[in-house]
Structure formats: structure tokens, C-alpha cells
N, C-alpha and C positions, 0 to 999 in steps of 0.2 A: 653353628656359628661359634668360633673359638674366641677366647679372650686374648687380646694382644696388648700387653703393657708397653710395648715399644713406642707406640704413638704418644703415650703419656710421658714416658721417661725422656723423650726427645725435648720436652718442654720443662725439664726439671729445674733449670735456673729460675724460671718464672715462679714455679711452685715453691721453691725454697725461699724466694723473696717474700712471697705471700705468707709463708709459714712464719717468717720472722716478724712480719707485721702483726700476725695473730698473737704470737708470743709476747711481743712488746706491749700491745694494747692490754692483753690479759694481765701481765705482771704489774704494769704501772697502775692500772685501774684497781687492782686488788690491794696493792700497797697503800694507795691513797684511801681506799675504802676502809681498810683496817684502822688506820689512824683516825679517820673521820667517824667511823662507827664507834670507836672507843671514846672519842670526844662526846658524841651524842649520848652514849650510855652514861657517861660521867655527869654530864649536864642534867640529864633526867634524874639521876640519883641525888645530886647535891644542889641542883639549881632550884629556883622558886617554883611553886606549883604551876603558875601560868606557863612557864617555859616547858615544864614537863608535859603539860597538856598539848601545847603547840607542837612540840617535837613528836609526841605520840601520834597526833593527827597526821603529820607529814609522813611518818614511818608507815602508818596504816594505809595511807593513800598509795604510797609507792609499792608496798607489798601486796596491795589489793588489786593492782592493775597489771596487765601483762607487759613484759619488757618491750615487746614489739610495738605495742600501742604508745608507750612512753617514748620510744625511739622515733616513731613517726611524728609525734607531737613536737619533739625537740627539733628534729631536722626540717620537717616541712612546715610546722607551725611556728617555729622560732622567728622567722623573718617578719611575721605579723606583729611581733612585739619588739622588733629591732635586734633580734639575736640570730644573725646569719653565720652559720658555721660550715666549714668544709667537712667532708665525710669523716675523716680520721678524728679531728677534734670532737665532732658530734658523737661519734661512737665511743670515744674515750670518756667524755663527760657523761653520756648515758649509762655506760657500764659502771662508772664510779658511783653515781647517784643511786642506781639500783642496788649495787652491792652494799653500799653504806647502810641502807635500811636494814638489811638482813644481818650484817655484822653488828650493828648496834643492838639488835635483839639477842644475838649470841653473847655479847659482852654484858648486857643487862642480866641475862640468866646466870652468867658467871659471877657477877656481883652478888646476886641473891643466893648463890650456892655456897658462898663462904660463910662459915659459922659466925654468928654474931659475937660469940665469946672472944674470938680472935681480935675483932675490932675493939671491943670493950677493954680487953687487956692492953692493947696498944694505947688507948686513950688514958688508961690508968697510969701508964709510965710517962705520960706527957707528950706523946707524939702529936704533931699537928695533923690536920686533915690531909695536907699534901704528902707528909711523910707516911701516913697510913696507906695512902693510895700507892705510893712508890714502893714501900717496903713490905707491906702486907697484902694488899688487894691484888696488885698487878702480878707479883710472883705466883700467888696461889691460883689466881684466875687463869693465868696463861696455861697452866697444866690442865685445868678443867676444860677450857674452851678450844684447845688446840685441835682435837679430832674434828669438832664441828667446823672450825675455820678451814681445815684442809678439805673437808667435804664441800664447803661453800666455794672454795677456790676452784675445785674440780667442776662444780656446776656452772660457775661463771666462765670457765674455759670453754665449755660446750656452748654457752650462750653467745660466744663470739661469732658463731655461724650466722646469727641473726643480723649482724652488722652488714652482711652482704646485701641486705634489702636497701640500704642507703648508699650502696656502691663503695663501701670501704674495701680496698684491694686486699682482703684477707684470704685465708685458705679456701673457704667454701666458694667464694665468688670466682676466684681465679681457676681453681680446679674444675668447677662446674662449667665455666666458660670454655676451658680447654677441651673438656669432654664433649661439649656440644660441637665445637669447631672440628674436632677430629672424628666425630661420630663414634666416640669410645666412652659413652656415658657410664656404662657398668664399670669399666676399668677405672675411670676417674673417681667414682663413688667408693670403690673398694680401697683405692689409695688414700682417699680422704678419711675413710674410717680408720685406716692404719695409723695415719698421722695423729688423729684424736686419741686413739687407743694408746699410742706411745706417750702422749702428754698426760693422760690419766694415770698410767702406770708410773711415770716419772714423778708426778705429784704425790701419789700415794707413798712411793718409796722415800722421797725426801721428807714427807710428813712423819713417817715411822722413825726415820733417823732423828728428826728434831724431837719427837716425843721421847725416844730412848735417852737422848742426851739431857733433856730437861728432867726426866725422872732420876737420872744419875746425879745431876747437879743438886736437885732437891734433896735426895737422900744423903748426899755428902754434907749438906749444910743444915740438915735437920737436927 
């Protein structure tokens, strides 16, 4: 039995539409999660103890349960508490919440990795807490956490495949359905793997460019 990609390529417009749905959800959820994760890490560091404990509990619950379970609870359990979402909004919200927990831990580790002397020196010259965060912590932390953030983005890109469970018309759902309809499941899965491999390589390439430019900028202003 030979492999025939012609059956799959004939449906390429549908596949490309699903590809852009995957990319859109991945990018938007990661951008939102980065900002929310940074906010959570900052609140845990500078907020009151009760807020730190509450956010820590939420982060541990999210990190301690599978994304698939969270997605099921959000999509199928949400209507029981008045939260009825269509597949795409549910997938976007689920991806964002799940990513935020991990990004918050990445940024919290970044905060802790900055030498205390840098913060004390900034306080000595009269910088406010907000100025210390903007001028000292964020620039130094960005360089430290960038590789971990790129890795997290890549992991979340692959997690988009789980969204097919709630019928989000993303790459895995559409390609899998086409493969079943055309009796070309092997060809469909090979093509699906190539799409994800392309996104992984592109993410790693862009991450390396960003890291090189940040290093150059930091060296020029040191």
C-alpha cells in the first residue's frame, strides 16, 4: 500500500484555514499569558501575604491538573455555573489560563535570580518601586527568562492539538477528519507532523534572534 498525498493536498484550503486558527489561538493566548503571568509574579512578590498565598494556591491547582481536564471542565462544566462558551473562546480562555500559571512561575524565578545588590543600589539612589521594576528588574529578567518563555511557547503550541477535543476547528481536528474521510490517515498525520515541526522550528529561530538582539542591546547599554 503506497502513500498518496494527493488526497490530502486536494483539501489544502481547509487545512490552511485550520492552520491559521491554530496559529491565531496560540499567539493570542501566549501574549495574554505572558502579561498576566508577569502580573501574577509581580503581585506575589510585592503584594500582601494573603494575596501571595491565594495566587500560589491557584497556580499550583492549574499546574497540578492536566490541561485536558481543565478544558473539559471549562467547556462542558461551564454551563452549570452560567459560563457557556463556543469552542474557540473556550479554547482561547483555557490556553490562556493554563499558560499564565507557568509563565508566572518563570517570571517569579526570574525575579529571584536578579542579585539583591542591584535592587538595593536602585533604592539607594531614590528610585521608586515602579521605577525599579521598569528600569532594573524587567530588563534584567527579560534576558534571564527568554529561553524558558520560548520553550513554554513551543510547548503550548503543541497543546493546541488538545483543543480538537472540544471541536475547535484547528489543525489536528481538520486534518484528522480529512484523513478519515479520504481513508488517508497516515498521510494526514505525516502532514500534521510537518506543520507542527515547522512551527516549532520557526519559534526556536525567532527566539534565538530575539535573544541575540537582547544580548546586543544589553551589552551596548551596560
